[in-house]
Structure formats: structure tokens, C-alpha cells
C-alpha positions in Angstrom: 35.8 120.7 -169.1 34.6 121.1 -172.6 34.8 123.7 -175.3 31.8 126.1 -175.2 29.4 127.1 -177.9 27.1 130.1 -178.0 25.1 132.2 -180.3 26.1 135.8 -180.9 24.7 138.5 -183.2 26.4 141.6 -184.3 24.7 143.6 -187.0 23.4 147.0 -187.9 24.9 150.4 -187.8 24.4 153.3 -185.4 22.3 156.1 -186.9 22.8 159.4 -185.1 19.4 161.1 -185.5 18.2 164.0 -183.5 15.7 162.7 -181.0 13.4 165.7 -180.4 11.5 168.4 -182.1 12.0 172.0 -180.9 8.3 172.3 -180.1 6.8 169.6 -178.0 4.1 169.8 -175.3 5.8 169.5 -171.9 3.1 169.3 -169.3 2.6 165.5 -168.8 4.6 165.3 -165.6 3.6 168.5 -163.8 1.9 168.0 -160.4 -1.4 169.7 -159.9 -0.9 170.6 -156.2 2.2 172.7 -156.1 3.4 173.4 -152.6 4.0 176.9 -151.3 7.7 177.7 -151.8 7.6 181.3 -150.5 10.9 182.4 -149.0 12.8 179.5 -150.4 15.0 181.7 -152.5 18.1 179.6 -151.9 16.4 176.3 -152.6 15.5 174.7 -156.0 12.5 172.3 -155.9 12.5 169.6 -158.6 9.2 168.1 -159.6 10.5 165.1 -161.5 13.4 163.8 -163.5 13.1 161.5 -166.5 15.8 159.5 -168.4 15.0 157.7 -171.7 17.6 155.7 -173.6 17.0 155.4 -177.4 20.1 153.7 -178.9 19.6 152.6 -182.5 21.4 149.3 -182.0 18.6 148.0 -179.7 15.8 149.1 -182.0 17.5 147.6 -185.1 18.5 144.4 -183.5 15.7 143.0 -181.3 16.5 140.0 -179.2 15.5 136.8 -181.0 14.2 135.0 -177.9 13.6 135.2 -174.2 16.9 133.5 -173.4 19.0 136.2 -175.1 20.5 139.4 -173.6 22.3 142.5 -174.7 25.9 143.4 -174.0 26.8 145.5 -172.0 24.7 143.8 -169.3 25.3 146.9 -167.2 25.5 149.9 -169.5 27.2 153.1 -168.3 30.3 153.4 -166.3 30.0 150.3 -164.2 33.7 149.4 -164.5 36.0 146.8 -162.9 33.2 144.2 -162.3 33.8 141.5 -159.7 31.4 138.6 -159.1 31.0 135.7 -156.6 28.5 133.1 -155.5 27.6 130.9 -152.5 26.2 128.4 -154.9 22.8 129.9 -154.9 23.0 133.7 -155.2 25.3 135.8 -157.4 26.6 139.2 -156.3 28.4 141.7 -158.4 30.2 145.0 -157.5 31.8 147.7 -159.6 34.0 150.8 -159.0 32.6 154.2 -158.0 35.7 156.3 -157.6 34.8 159.6 -155.7 31.0 159.2 -155.9 28.8 158.4 -152.9 27.4 155.9 -151.9 30.2 153.6 -153.0 30.3 150.2 -154.7 26.9 149.3 -156.1 25.8 145.8 -155.2 23.9 143.8 -157.8 22.1 140.5 -157.2 21.1 137.7 -159.6 20.1 134.1 -159.4 20.9 133.3 -163.0 23.7 135.7 -164.2 21.4 137.3 -166.8 18.9 139.2 -164.7 20.5 141.6 -162.4 19.0 143.9 -159.8 20.7 146.5 -157.7 20.0 145.7 -154.0 22.1 148.4 -152.4 25.6 149.8 -152.0 28.4 148.1 -150.0 29.8 151.4 -148.8 26.7 153.5 -147.8 27.9 155.3 -144.7 30.4 158.2 -144.5 32.6 156.4 -142.0 33.1 153.6 -144.6 33.9 156.0 -147.4 36.3 159.0 -146.7 36.5 160.9 -150.0 37.3 164.5 -148.9 39.4 166.4 -151.4 39.7 163.5 -153.9 39.4 164.0 -157.6 36.6 162.4 -159.5 38.8 159.5 -160.8 40.4 158.9 -157.4 38.5 157.3 -154.5 37.4 153.6 -154.8 39.3 151.5 -157.3 38.4 148.0 -158.5 36.3 146.4 -155.6 36.5 142.6 -155.5 33.8 140.6 -153.8 34.3 137.0 -152.5 32.5 134.4 -150.4 34.2 132.4 -147.8 32.3 129.1 -147.3 34.4 128.2 -144.2 32.8 131.0 -142.1 29.8 131.8 -144.4 30.9 135.4 -144.7 31.0 137.8 -147.7 34.0 140.0 -148.2 34.5 143.1 -150.4 38.1 144.3 -150.6 39.2 147.5 -152.5 41.5 150.5 -152.7 40.7 154.0 -151.5 43.4 155.6 -153.5 44.2 158.3 -150.9 43.8 156.1 -147.9 45.0 152.6 -148.7 43.6 149.1 -149.0 40.8 147.8 -146.8 38.0 145.3 -146.7 34.4 145.1 -145.3 32.4 142.0 -144.6 28.9 140.8 -143.8 26.9 137.6 -143.1 23.9 139.2 -145.0 24.9 140.9 -148.3 21.3 142.3 -148.5 21.9 144.1 -145.2 24.7 146.4 -143.9 28.4 145.8 -144.3 31.0 146.4 -141.6 33.2 149.4 -141.1 36.5 149.2 -143.0 39.3 146.9 -141.8 42.4 148.5 -143.1 45.3 146.5 -144.4 48.5 148.5 -143.8 50.8 145.7 -145.2 48.9 145.5 -148.5 50.3 148.2 -150.8 49.5 149.2 -154.4 46.0 148.7 -155.8 43.4 146.1 -156.8 43.5 143.6 -153.9 41.4 140.5 -154.2 40.7 137.7 -151.7 41.1 134.0 -152.5 39.7 131.4 -150.0 41.2 128.0 -150.6 39.3 124.8 -149.9 41.7 123.9 -147.1 40.6 127.0 -145.2 43.6 129.1 -145.9 43.2 132.6 -147.3 45.3 134.9 -149.6 45.3 138.4 -150.9 46.6 139.1 -154.4 47.3 142.7 -155.5 49.1 145.0 -157.8 52.3 146.5 -156.4 55.9 147.4 -157.3 58.2 144.6 -158.5 61.1 143.2 -156.4 63.9 145.7 -156.9 61.5 148.5 -158.1 60.2 149.5 -161.4 62.6 149.7 -164.4 60.3 151.5 -166.8 57.0 153.4 -166.8 54.1 151.1 -166.1 56.3 148.3 -164.8 54.3 146.7 -162.0 53.9 143.2 -160.4 51.3 140.9 -159.0 52.0 139.9 -155.4 50.4 137.6 -152.8 50.1 137.7 -149.1 48.7 135.1 -146.8 45.7 136.3 -144.7 44.6 135.1 -141.3 40.8 135.0 -141.3 40.6 134.9 -137.5 42.9 137.9 -136.7 42.0 139.6 -140.0 45.6 140.4 -140.6 48.1 139.5 -143.3 50.8 136.9 -142.4 54.4 136.7 -143.7 56.1 138.4 -146.6 54.6 139.7 -149.8 55.6 137.3 -152.6 55.9 138.4 -156.2 54.0 136.1 -158.5 54.3 138.0 -161.8 56.9 140.5 -162.8 55.6 143.0 -165.4 53.3 140.7 -167.2 53.4 137.7 -169.5 56.7 138.5 -171.1 59.0 141.0 -169.3 61.2 141.4 -172.4 58.3 143.2 -174.1 58.1 145.6 -171.2 54.4 145.0 -170.6 52.6 147.7 -168.6 50.0 148.0 -165.8 49.5 144.3 -164.8 46.6 144.7 -162.4 43.1 143.5 -161.4 44.3 140.0 -160.3 42.0 137.2 -159.3 43.0 133.8 -158.0 41.0 130.6 -158.7 41.4 126.9 -158.0 40.0 124.8 -160.8 40.4 121.0 -160.9 43.3 121.1 -158.5 45.2 123.8 -160.3 45.6 127.4 -159.4 44.8 130.1 -162.0 45.9 133.7 -161.7 44.0 136.0 -164.1 45.1 139.6 -164.6 44.5 142.7 -166.8 47.5 144.0 -168.7 48.3 146.9 -171.1 46.4 149.7 -169.3 42.6 150.3 -169.3 42.5 151.8 -172.8 42.6 150.5 -176.3 45.6 148.1 -175.5 43.7 146.5 -172.6 43.8 142.7 -172.5 43.3 139.8 -170.0 46.0 137.3 -169.4 46.2 134.1 -167.4 48.8 132.0 -165.5 48.7 128.5 -163.9 50.5 127.0 -160.9 50.4 124.0 -158.5 50.4 126.4 -155.5 48.8 129.8 -154.7 52.3 131.0 -153.8 53.6 130.1 -157.3 55.5 129.5 -159.5 52.9 130.7 -162.1 53.4 130.0 -165.7 51.7 132.1 -168.4 49.6 130.4 -171.0 51.5 130.3 -174.3 48.4 131.6 -176.2 47.7 134.7 -174.0 45.8 137.0 -174.1 42.5 135.3 -173.2 40.5 138.4 -174.0 41.3 141.5 -176.1 40.1 143.6 -179.0 43.2 145.7 -179.2 44.5 144.4 -182.6 41.2 144.5 -184.5 40.5 146.7 -187.5 39.6 150.2 -186.0 37.2 150.8 -188.9 35.0 147.7 -188.0 31.4 148.6 -187.4 30.1 149.0 -183.8 33.5 148.4 -182.2 33.9 147.2 -178.7 37.3 148.4 -177.3 39.3 148.3 -174.1 38.1 144.8 -173.1 39.7 143.5 -169.9 39.7 143.5 -166.1 37.7 140.3 -166.0 36.4 137.9 -163.3 35.2 134.3 -163.7 32.2 132.6 -162.2 30.9 129.0 -162.5 27.2 128.3 -162.6 25.5 125.3 -161.0 25.2 123.7 -164.4 29.0 123.6 -164.8 29.2 126.5 -167.3 31.8 129.2 -166.7 31.1 132.8 -167.5 33.1 136.0 -167.4 32.3 139.6 -166.5 34.6 142.3 -167.7 34.8 145.9 -168.7 34.8 147.3 -172.2 33.8 150.5 -174.1 31.5 151.3 -177.0 33.0 154.3 -178.9 31.0 155.8 -181.7 32.9 155.2 -185.0 35.8 154.1 -182.8 36.3 157.8 -181.8 34.8 158.6 -178.4 31.9 158.0 -176.1 30.5 159.5 -172.9 29.5 156.2 -171.3 32.8 155.1 -169.8 33.9 151.5 -169.2 30.8 149.3 -169.0 30.2 145.7 -167.7 30.0 142.9 -170.3 29.1 139.3 -169.8 30.0 136.3 -172.1 30.7 132.6 -171.7 34.1 131.1 -171.1 35.6 128.6 -173.5 38.3 126.1 -172.5 41.4 125.2 -174.6 42.7 121.7 -175.3 45.3 122.2 -172.6 42.7 123.3 -170.0 43.0 127.1 -170.0 40.0 129.4 -170.0 39.5 132.1 -172.6 36.9 134.5 -173.9 38.2 135.5 -177.3 40.8 134.1 -179.7 42.3 135.7 -182.8 39.9 138.1 -184.4 36.8 137.1 -182.5 34.6 140.0 -181.5 33.0 140.6 -178.1 29.3 139.8 -179.0 26.5 142.4 -178.4 23.8 139.7 -178.3 24.2 136.4 -176.5 22.0 133.4 -175.7 22.0 132.0 -172.2 20.2 128.7 -172.6 17.8 127.7 -169.8 17.4 131.3 -168.5 14.5 133.6 -169.3 14.9 137.3 -169.5 12.8 139.3 -166.9 10.4 142.0 -167.9 12.7 144.6 -166.2 16.3 144.3 -167.2 19.5 146.4 -166.8 20.3 146.4 -170.5 18.8 147.7 -173.8 16.7 150.8 -174.2 14.7 151.8 -171.1 13.0 154.7 -169.5 13.3 155.8 -165.9 10.9 158.3 -164.3 11.4 159.7 -160.8 8.6 161.7 -159.2 10.5 161.9 -155.9 7.4 160.6 -154.1 9.4 158.1 -151.9 11.2 158.9 -148.6 14.6 157.9 -150.2 16.3 158.5 -153.5 16.6 155.6 -155.9 19.8 153.6 -155.9 20.9 155.1 -159.2 21.4 158.5 -157.6 24.9 159.6 -156.4 26.6 162.6 -154.9 30.2 163.6 -155.0 32.8 163.0 -152.2 30.2 162.6 -149.5 26.6 162.0 -148.6 25.4 165.6 -149.4 23.7 165.7 -146.0 21.9 169.0 -145.5 22.0 169.8 -149.2 18.8 168.0 -150.2 15.5 166.8 -148.9 12.5 164.9 -150.3 8.9 166.0 -149.8 6.1 163.5 -150.3 2.5 164.0 -151.6 3.2 165.6 -153.9 6.8 164.6 -154.3 9.6 167.1 -154.7 13.4 166.9 -154.5 14.6 170.1 -152.9 18.3 171.2 -153.4 19.8 173.9 -151.3 22.1 176.3 -153.2 25.4 175.3 -151.8 28.4 177.7 -151.5 30.3 175.2 -153.6 30.8 175.2 -157.4 30.9 172.0 -159.4 34.5 172.4 -160.4 35.8 172.4 -156.8 37.1 169.3 -154.9 34.2 169.5 -152.4 30.7 168.2 -152.1 28.4 170.3 -154.3 24.6 170.3 -154.2 24.6 167.8 -157.1 22.6 164.5 -157.4 23.2 162.6 -160.6 23.0 159.3 -162.4 25.2 157.6 -165.0 24.6 158.1 -168.8 23.8 154.7 -170.1 23.0 155.3 -173.8 24.6 157.2 -176.7 21.1 158.6 -177.6 19.0 159.7 -174.7 16.6 162.4 -173.5 16.4 163.8 -170.0 13.8 166.2 -168.6 13.0 168.0 -165.4 10.7 170.6 -164.0 11.7 172.9 -161.1 10.6 175.9 -159.0 13.4 178.3 -158.3 13.5 182.1 -157.7 17.1 183.3 -157.8 17.8 186.5 -155.8 21.3 187.2 -157.1 23.5 186.5 -160.1 25.5 183.9 -158.2 22.5 181.7 -157.7 21.6 179.1 -160.3 20.0 175.7 -160.6 19.3 173.1 -163.3 20.8 170.1 -165.1 24.6 169.4 -164.9 26.4 167.1 -167.3 29.5 166.1 -165.4 32.6 164.2 -166.5 35.1 165.5 -163.9 36.2 168.8 -162.2 37.3 170.3 -165.5 34.7 169.0 -168.1 31.1 169.9 -167.6 28.0 171.5 -169.2 25.7 173.4 -166.9 22.2 174.0 -168.2 20.7 176.3 -165.6 18.1 178.9 -164.6 19.4 182.0 -163.0 19.7 185.8 -163.5 22.0 188.3 -165.1 21.8 192.1 -165.2 18.6 192.0 -163.2 16.9 189.8 -165.8 15.9 186.1 -165.3 17.5 183.9 -167.9 18.3 180.3 -168.9 21.8 179.6 -169.9 24.2 176.9 -171.1 27.8 177.1 -169.7 30.9 175.1 -170.6 32.6 174.5 -167.3 36.4 173.9 -166.9 38.7 173.7 -164.0 39.2 177.5 -163.8 35.8 178.9 -164.6 33.0 178.8 -167.2 32.2 180.0 -170.6 28.6 180.9 -171.5 27.7 179.2 -174.8 24.1 180.4 -175.0 21.6 182.3 -172.9 18.1 183.5 -173.3 16.3 186.2 -171.1 13.0 185.0 -169.7 9.8 187.0 -168.8 8.8 187.2 -165.2 7.5 183.8 -164.2 6.2 182.1 -161.1 9.6 180.5 -160.8 8.6 177.4 -162.8 10.8 176.2 -165.6 11.3 173.0 -167.5 14.5 171.8 -168.9 15.4 169.0 -171.4 18.7 167.6 -172.7 18.8 165.3 -175.8 21.8 163.5 -177.2 22.7 161.9 -180.5 25.8 160.4 -179.0 28.1 163.0 -180.6 26.1 166.1 -179.9 23.8 167.5 -177.2 20.8 169.8 -177.6 19.2 171.9 -174.8 15.6 172.9 -174.6 13.5 174.9 -172.0 9.9 175.9 -171.4 8.1 178.1 -168.9 4.6 177.7 -167.4 2.5 175.9 -170.0 4.6 176.9 -173.0 6.1 174.6 -175.6 9.8 173.5 -175.7 12.1 176.2 -177.1 15.6 175.5 -178.4 18.4 177.1 -176.5 21.4 175.4 -178.0 21.9 172.5 -180.5 24.7 170.4 -181.7 26.9 171.1 -178.7 30.0 168.9 -178.9 29.7 165.8 -176.7 33.4 165.1 -177.2 34.2 167.7 -174.5 32.9 165.3 -171.9 34.5 162.1 -173.3 37.4 160.2 -171.8 39.1 160.5 -175.2 39.3 164.3 -174.6 39.8 164.3 -170.8 41.6 162.1 -168.3 39.7 159.8 -166.1 38.1 156.4 -165.3 34.4 157.4 -165.2 31.9 158.1 -167.8 29.6 161.1 -167.8 26.8 161.7 -165.2 23.7 163.8 -165.6 21.7 165.2 -162.8 20.3 168.1 -160.7 22.4 170.9 -159.4 22.0 174.1 -157.3 24.6 176.6 -156.3 25.0 180.1 -154.9 28.7 180.4 -156.0 29.8 181.6 -159.4 32.5 180.0 -161.4 
């Protein structure tokens, strides 16, 4: 193994500039042949949905060649990445918590160009989420390939139900029903398939003798019988607390076990998944220990860097390692991009960078004051015309029989709450008797925010018959932090309104009465990263401003608790807050 070299670029500043005029023609997406929606008073019909990312960094720092890519490689809250390969194809998964379907599956043949090919957990029987909070559900999925039986495994935690795995011979197809692991406790399990055919599960759990301080956890290992699909023998503690127990390290988690040149490496996250996050590594002659920490840990962190540095990357950790056919090692990990090191609405995103090797044969990603780079060269690989990173625009006209893979619902499949109509295409949402701050499945279909600066638009046909009925765009962080931009009625008058939703109810920030219309209204949300602005239009009118400079901090993890970023999407309800 040799030390690595790579080219990285980090320059420019983020300029927070309002992205839209208050008066812009808004007819470009409207379909000419509007269906007859008579008597659909409890259904909102959405004509289209657009999302356009417009971050300054990408405009000010163009990629210098076709073999360069931007970090994050998966922007938006694609957290806790795990990756594996069969020597030909690479597959990556990330956490989804209480959203459905669960665990997006990305495929690549070169590590740079990724395409989502499905979800591992796409059936209700695989993903029981009833009553779970937004940041509960599915934690830290780990994907592995077992060459001895040519089978792919995904193992994870359903935080209210326990640990389980699913498997498949064809990752592009369907995955099995869950196989539950009652003897694997704690969180963050991960498979390791040794070259002698033996298998192991490493996981986060309580230390021998119990925890002695808040955040005191351990990494444990259990042997696993591939034939019976059960664990064998006792759970053995490999790491107590972290690298140095005398310093009372917290939240050792996200373990992965590797065998490299005859040695076993145990890599884990430490410090909690916030600004003190870091990745550490241990080495042993056996998968059952004893594991010795590298004396120069951590192998990845940004926690000690100047908080006033430009364009900070924070919270780096929860990594996985992967070896390419050319012998190069790379790492995928999560990190955040707070604006001015204060807050963001994007959550923990997936970053990719090369792995270096120390003189004493330990892998690492950063040392000292090294920054996680935003632009990286991957020699020998050309960037595709469609990528998962940088600025991009997505338009959905709902003209296909199924929703795109970016769309999600909460705590279940939302069956019976929506339908798709082709030629012309419409997404129809039934006004559910569920409000968005309840621990149920609302009529809400959404996608991740992936840029600080963005613009979203939609057009819908909706005729509310009571003051409890509303439909529109919902910005959703969790049960207690939302902005609802909706069309409804109040005092016998149609109106468009913006509400700040919390766990107990909602506060109206702005509203505007509307003249009698045919039920058609267009909505637009723009973001500067720190503020949102909200526009509306009726019929063939121009955009009118409803509210500007609405605080985006309200939806940030810095203000609220939680492991996700913010989602934006389409909502309909007949229940008031």
C-alpha cells in the first residue's frame, strides 16, 4: 500500500442572494387539457412539481475537468452511507428513519457516477413504522456482499422493533422480508464475511458491566451462521467506550470490520453525530480481538478546526471503506455544510474522498488541519452528463404510472391517499383526516432539500369546502418544525396562507384573500439558505409575494432535535391544527 495523492479545490464564498423577482410569468408548465375535477372537493390535483438548485459554490467553482466531482456526492440528508462491491458493481445505502420507502439503493460502476436503482425496503411488511417519530425508524443501514454464497445483505436497526437483515441474489430486484436478530442488541449492526467462510456481526451496545457515564457505549461482535441465519455464541466486547476510556469518549457507533493484508481493521464513529464527530480505527490479528487503536486517531474529523473558516464542512464521520479494482481505497462518510458555521436545512450528507495510508499501514482520510475537499479528481473516470451532485433541476409532470424514486411518504406507503393520472399527468392527493404534526401517515409526498439556494414550484386544482380543508406545499423537518404554504378558506373566503407549524398547533404568519377562481393556483418557494420566500398566482396572473425573509433556522437541526434534514413536498388535509 502506498500513500495517496489527489487534487482538491476549496475556494469562493457563499453569496446569499434572493433568487426570484416578485413578478414572473408562471404559465410554462400548465397543461392545456385540464381534466374535469367536478365533485373532487376533498382531493387536490397537482399539475407538476419543479425543484431547482442554485448554490453559489457550484457556479463560482466550475469543475476543472471531466474526471472531477463535487462533494457532497449525494447532497441532502443521505446520512450514514454504507458501500460494498462484488468486484464489478458498487452499491450504496443510506438511512431513511421514518420515511417510506426505506433505504435508498444507489448503483455505480466507478464510484463517481451514482444512480438510484430502487429502495431496499419498499414493502410495508419490511418496514413497520407506525407511531414512530421522524428521527426514529431505520438507523444506519449497512450493505455487504458475501462471495461464498453470492448474496447481498443489508442489515440495520428499526429503532422501535430491533435489528434485522434482508438479502437478495439480485440487488436490482426485490429484497427478502426481514430476518430479525433477537440476540443483536443496540444499534448500527454490520456484517463481515471473512475469506474463510465465517461471518460476524459487529454492533453498538452497552459495555460489559453497564454504562458508567452518559454516552458510554461499546462495540461488540457476534458470530453468525450463514446457513441457519442465526447468531452463534456470546456477544464479545471489542471496544469499551472508544479510543481512550480515561477521556470518557461518547457514542462509539457505526462499526465496520475489514480484513486487509491479513490484518483485521475495526473502524467506528465516535463523539456523537454533531460537531465533535470523528472516525477512529483499531487493528487486530483476529475478528474477535484484541483490537488496538491507532496511536494517531482520529482518521477523519473536522471538529478542531477554526469555526470561522470559509465554507466549513462539519460533523464528518460514520464512514465506510471500499477498494476499487485498480487498488485505490476510497471512503464514503457523512458530513454537514452549515452556512457561516451556524445552521443548514440539508442534514447530514454523503461525501466521498480517497483514503491515504500511514507508514505503519493504517488508513486515514484527514490528518491535522486538513479540510474535507469540496472538489476532487478521480483519475481515469469521466463524469456522466447526469450526476447526483452540483446544481441541477428536476421537473415532475406526473405523467408516469409510478412516482420517481426521490418521493417519500411518512410512516407508511400512503396507500389510498394519492393516485397518478396519465395523459395529461396529475398527482391527486386526498385530503386526509391527519395533520402533519401527528405521528401518523399524512397525505404528504416529499423530497429532500439538496441545496441551500433553491426554487420549488407547483400548480394545483383544489376547491376547499370547509375551513379545515387545505392543500399546498409543506416544508417539513419533523413533527414540531414545519412551514405550510397552502390554499384553503377562512371566514367564507378563499385564501392562500403561510403557517408556522409546531407540535401543538400552527401560527398563521401571512394570508391573502383570493377572488373566486376555478380552483387553480400556483405556488412557489424560494430559498437563500437562511431565509425562505413564498409566492402565489391564480389563473394566468403573475407571481405575487405572500411572505419574504421567513426564517429558515426554524427548520434546522441546530434549532430542533433530529437526524434528518428538511423535506419539501405536496400536502393535503381536512384536519385543522
